[in-house]
C-alpha positions, 0 to 999 in steps of 0.5 A: 288126481285123475281127469274124468269125462262125465256124461249125465242125462236127466229126464223131464227136467226144466231149465232151473233143474239144469242150473242146479245140476251144473252148480252141483257138478261144478262143486265136484270139480266137473265143468262144462268146459275143457282147456284145449291147446288152443283155448277154453272149449265148450263140452257137448250138452250134458258132458262135464270134464274135471279132476278128482281123487275119487275112483270112477265108481265113487265119482259116479255115485256122487254124481248120481246123488246130485243128479237124481233129484232132478230126474223124473220119472226115472233115474239119470243116465250117468257115464264116467270115464277116466281120461289120460289123453283126449282129442276133440272138435269143440266150440270155443267157450 
């Protein structure tokens, strides 16, 4: 399975929408945290990290299906990137 970083921006959403978005993406294996060499770290807002056997395109489509109901009046912005190596300066989770 490949590791992916996913960035999602939904428009005109309220806090309940974000809670439901986080739950939906976590069901896909995408979390708002990442395990670093020095412990669990928080991803920046709207950014998720996780493993999947899907292609980047297929994962993007699944994310789009989850995020679209929460984004008004336009479709969510979504970026999916496969990660083989990463470095970050992130806050502890």
